[in-house]
C-alpha positions, 0 to 999 in steps of 0.5 A: 810024772805024766807031765814029765813024760810029755815034756821029754819028747817035745824037748828032744824034738826041739833039740833035733830041730835046732840041730837040723837047722844048724846042719842044713841052714836056709839057702843063703841066696835067691835068684837075682841076689848080689852076694859077696864071696871068696874065690875057692878055686880057679881053673880054665873050666870053672871058678868056685866061690864060697858064698857062705852056703853049705856048698860052693857056688860055681861061675858057669864054664861058658862065662869063664871061657869068655873072660878076657885073659888078663881078667882071668889071670887076675883072679886067685883063691882067697880073693873077694868078689861080688857075684850075681845068683843065676840059679839058687840050686833048688833042683840040683843043689848046684848054685850058679853065679855070674861075676859079669852080671854082678858087675853089670848090676852095679853098673845098672845101679850107677846108671840109675843114680845118674838118671836120678841125679841128672849128673853128666858122664864123659864116655868114649864112642866105641862103635856106631851104626845107622841110628847113632853111636855106642858107648860103654858105662862099665860093663854096659853098652849104652846108645846115643841116638843120632837125634840126641847128638850135638849139632856139631856132629850132625855136620860130619855125618856121612850121608852118602853111606847111611850105615856108616854115617856116624863113624867119624865119632868113633874114638871121640869122648862125649859129655852125656846125660842118662835119659833112660834106664830099663834093665829088663829090656837091656836099654841104656840111652844117653843124650849129648844134647841134654848134657849141655849146660842148658839152653838158658845158661847158653843164652845167658853166655851168648847175651854177654857177647855182641856182634863185632866184638873180638874175643879169645877162644880155643879151637875145640874141633877142626872139620872139613868145612871149618873149625869150632871155637869154644868162646866162654863155654859156647862153641862157635863156628868159624867157617872155612870161608871166614878163615882167610881172605885167600882160598884154602883147601882145608882149615888145617892150613890155618888153624889146629885143634887146641890152638888159642885164637882171637876171633871176630863175632859175626852174628849171634843166634840166641834162639838156636844157641849159635855163634858165627865167627870170623878170623879174616875180619881181623886181617887186612882186607885186600879189597881196600887198596884195589882201586889204587892198585888196579883199573879196568883195562889193565893187564895183570898176572893172575893165578887160576884158583877155582873152576866152575861150570860157567868159567874160572876164578883167578887172583892177581899174583900181587893180591891173592885175597882178591878173586875175579871171574873169567867167564867161559866166553872170555877164556879163549877166541873159540867156544869151549864147553868146560874151563878145563879145556883152557886152564887148570887150577894153579897155573899163571896167566896174563889177564885183562881186567874187564870190570872192577867194582871194589865196593861190591867186591866184584872183578871180571877178567878176560884171557882172550883180550890179551895180545900174545906179546903183552906184558903186565901193566903196573898201577893206574894210568896218569889221567885216571882213565883206563885204556879202551877195551878191545872189541 
């Protein structure tokens, strides 16, 4: 009897404890948890989410106000989403969650996976600053330091405006590798250099090539100083001086991005992984027939193609790929301090050939040694000797 009386209260106590546990279950979440829930209500002030607790969780009003309008209108009651627990409600029983931080946590996990696996990812440059460029991996903003950008971009930096030195990369898509993931400090660092196929694989590709070979490639980028051509997976530089025998103002006069092209390999630098290319080497060399066409003392019509501090460069009208110097002292009878006092780029003049050295590709002209009523002369003289130059 006594035993029965003793067991009764204990049994009732256990039953009461079970009821209390059922009525007030342990909190389903802790700060930092990412929980799957269902949207209960959507309003411009707050969004309520059922996460399986005794009360709904709330996405903070400030986050709702900052949402992109399209993102906000896509949310609706019953929709399943993941949220990050910001405040588990221990003090005031109000559970605060964040959808943005949940997405970011997923992105941090992806970033860590990319770091662990060493896989590369293609991301678009959305902004730039003095130190490098900024990309986005999902909701996360990542940084690519200037030291981790490929060498091809270093040529394009605006050194005159350090704060905007990398602005030309905005809108470009880069192949990147994650090199640092530190969520606590909100640091996500990428490298384009390490996303490269690797120095050894590039060396292997370059070893398959030899100077003098003619290969086919695709123009991968066009810049002010030339064009980059992808040859067998390696980008080679086609400098503007190697695009044409004639002087050109910009590479787009000759090539365009995406164009398939055959190029001559000038040199290969295995250590630096660089390839020097030429297009003009595949074109007829205008200097080859110069000795048969011109001679010293001959009067020819030329076009002024460039001005320098010490004179002007001119090309024979009939052979635009050949250039010769008109020294400042040979521009006119009276002394001048600048060539633009006498000539301008693009004008035609009658000039006398002072010196012709085809092997060393040197040619010198004079304007002051041309008589006022002179006319152009064609071909070398019959005896093979040019007339004496005027004193």
